[in-house]
C-alpha positions as a Markdown table, in Angstrom:
| # | Residue | x | y | z |
|---|---|---|---|---|
| 1 | Met | 47.9 | -72.0 | -170.0 |
| 2 | Arg | 50.6 | -70.3 | -167.8 |
| 3 | Thr | 51.5 | -67.4 | -168.4 |
| 4 | Arg | 55.1 | -66.2 | -167.5 |
| 5 | Thr | 56.3 | -62.6 | -166.9 |
| 6 | Val | 59.5 | -61.6 | -167.9 |
| 7 | Leu | 61.2 | -58.3 | -166.1 |
| 8 | Ser | 64.2 | -56.5 | -167.2 |
| 9 | Ala | 65.9 | -53.9 | -165.9 |
| 10 | Val | 68.4 | -51.2 | -167.7 |
| 11 | Val | 71.5 | -49.3 | -166.0 |
| 12 | Leu | 73.0 | -46.6 | -167.2 |
| 13 | Thr | 76.2 | -45.3 | -166.1 |
| 14 | Leu | 76.8 | -41.4 | -166.9 |
| 15 | Pro | 79.9 | -39.8 | -167.3 |
| 16 | Ala | 81.0 | -38.2 | -164.6 |
| 17 | Ser | 80.9 | -34.4 | -166.0 |
| 18 | Leu | 77.0 | -35.3 | -166.8 |
| 19 | Ala | 76.5 | -37.1 | -163.2 |
| 20 | Ala | 77.8 | -33.6 | -161.2 |
| 21 | Ala | 76.3 | -31.4 | -163.2 |
| 22 | Pro | 73.8 | -28.9 | -161.6 |
| 23 | Pro | 70.0 | -29.5 | -161.4 |
| 24 | Ala | 67.7 | -27.4 | -164.7 |
| 25 | Arg | 66.3 | -24.5 | -164.2 |
| 26 | Ala | 62.8 | -23.5 | -166.1 |
| 27 | Ala | 63.9 | -21.4 | -169.1 |
| 28 | Glu | 60.4 | -19.3 | -169.0 |
| 29 | Thr | 58.0 | -18.1 | -166.6 |
| 30 | Ala | 54.0 | -18.3 | -167.0 |
| 31 | Gln | 51.5 | -15.8 | -166.7 |
| 32 | Val | 48.1 | -15.9 | -167.0 |
| 33 | Val | 46.6 | -12.3 | -167.8 |
| 34 | Thr | 42.6 | -12.0 | -168.0 |
| 35 | Gly | 41.1 | -9.7 | -170.6 |
| 36 | Pro | 37.8 | -7.4 | -169.8 |
| 37 | Val | 34.3 | -8.8 | -169.3 |
| 38 | Ser | 33.1 | -8.2 | -173.1 |
| 39 | Ala | 29.4 | -6.7 | -173.4 |
| 40 | Pro | 26.3 | -9.4 | -174.6 |
| 41 | Gly | 28.1 | -10.6 | -177.7 |
| 42 | Gly | 30.9 | -8.4 | -178.0 |
| 43 | Val | 34.9 | -9.7 | -177.8 |
| 44 | Ser | 37.1 | -10.0 | -174.9 |
| 45 | Thr | 40.9 | -9.6 | -175.7 |
| 46 | Ala | 43.8 | -10.5 | -172.9 |
| 47 | Thr | 46.9 | -8.9 | -174.2 |
| 48 | Cys | 50.3 | -10.2 | -172.9 |
| 49 | Pro | 52.8 | -7.8 | -171.3 |
| 50 | Arg | 55.4 | -6.1 | -173.3 |
| 51 | Gly | 58.9 | -8.5 | -172.6 |
| 52 | Thr | 56.3 | -11.6 | -172.9 |
| 53 | His | 55.2 | -14.2 | -175.4 |
| 54 | Leu | 51.6 | -15.9 | -176.3 |
| 55 | Thr | 51.8 | -19.4 | -175.8 |
| 56 | Gly | 48.4 | -20.0 | -175.5 |
| 57 | Gly | 44.9 | -18.7 | -173.7 |
| 58 | Gly | 41.4 | -19.6 | -173.8 |
| 59 | Tyr | 38.4 | -18.1 | -172.4 |
| 60 | Arg | 35.8 | -18.7 | -169.4 |
| 61 | Leu | 31.6 | -18.0 | -170.4 |
| 62 | Gln | 29.9 | -15.5 | -168.3 |
| 63 | Pro | 26.4 | -16.6 | -166.0 |
| 64 | Asp | 24.5 | -14.7 | -168.7 |
| 65 | Ala | 25.6 | -16.4 | -171.8 |
| 66 | Glu | 23.7 | -18.8 | -173.8 |
| 67 | Gly | 24.9 | -20.8 | -176.4 |
| 68 | Pro | 27.9 | -21.5 | -178.1 |
| 69 | Val | 31.6 | -19.4 | -178.5 |
| 70 | Arg | 31.4 | -18.0 | -182.0 |
| 71 | Ala | 35.4 | -17.5 | -181.7 |
| 72 | Ser | 38.3 | -18.3 | -179.5 |
| 73 | Gly | 41.9 | -17.6 | -180.6 |
| 74 | Pro | 45.0 | -15.6 | -181.1 |
| 75 | Thr | 44.9 | -12.0 | -182.2 |
| 76 | Ala | 46.1 | -11.4 | -185.1 |
| 77 | Asp | 49.4 | -10.1 | -184.0 |
| 78 | Ala | 49.5 | -13.1 | -182.2 |
| 79 | Thr | 50.1 | -10.9 | -179.1 |
| 80 | Gly | 47.0 | -11.5 | -177.2 |
| 81 | Trp | 43.9 | -14.0 | -177.3 |
| 82 | Ser | 40.4 | -13.0 | -177.7 |
| 83 | Ala | 36.9 | -14.5 | -177.7 |
| 84 | Gln | 33.4 | -14.1 | -178.3 |
| 85 | Ala | 30.3 | -15.8 | -177.1 |
| 86 | Glu | 27.2 | -15.9 | -179.6 |
| 87 | Arg | 24.8 | -14.3 | -177.3 |
| 88 | Gly | 25.6 | -13.0 | -173.3 |
| 89 | Ser | 29.1 | -12.2 | -172.4 |
| 90 | Val | 32.7 | -14.3 | -171.9 |
| 91 | Val | 36.3 | -13.2 | -170.6 |
| 92 | Ala | 39.3 | -14.5 | -172.7 |
| 93 | Phe | 42.6 | -15.2 | -171.2 |
| 94 | Ala | 46.1 | -15.3 | -172.2 |
| 95 | Val | 49.4 | -17.8 | -171.0 |
| 96 | Cys | 52.4 | -15.7 | -171.3 |
| 97 | Glu | 55.7 | -16.5 | -171.3 |
| 98 | Thr | 59.2 | -14.7 | -170.5 |
| 99 | Glu | 62.9 | -15.4 | -170.4 |
| 100 | Asp | 64.2 | -15.7 | -166.6 |
């Protein structure tokens, strides 16, 4: 049995107005904000600075942490990220973006 490979190409022609457009710039700039180290079993919250908005977040368990993370998510007002370890300490971080 023979195997045949088929190759194809698509050529697009752009209008001159699009071909000469300047390169796009990023509309937003990301900033990572870190919260304080929580007390064992306590909550750490990272809050986005004024003029920015939350796009995500997470946490980092500290060496004293044992067991799972109890909670990790955006704050109720969506201006930051909070995390809580079951046992031990945690640090929350928020990813915040601002318009350029």
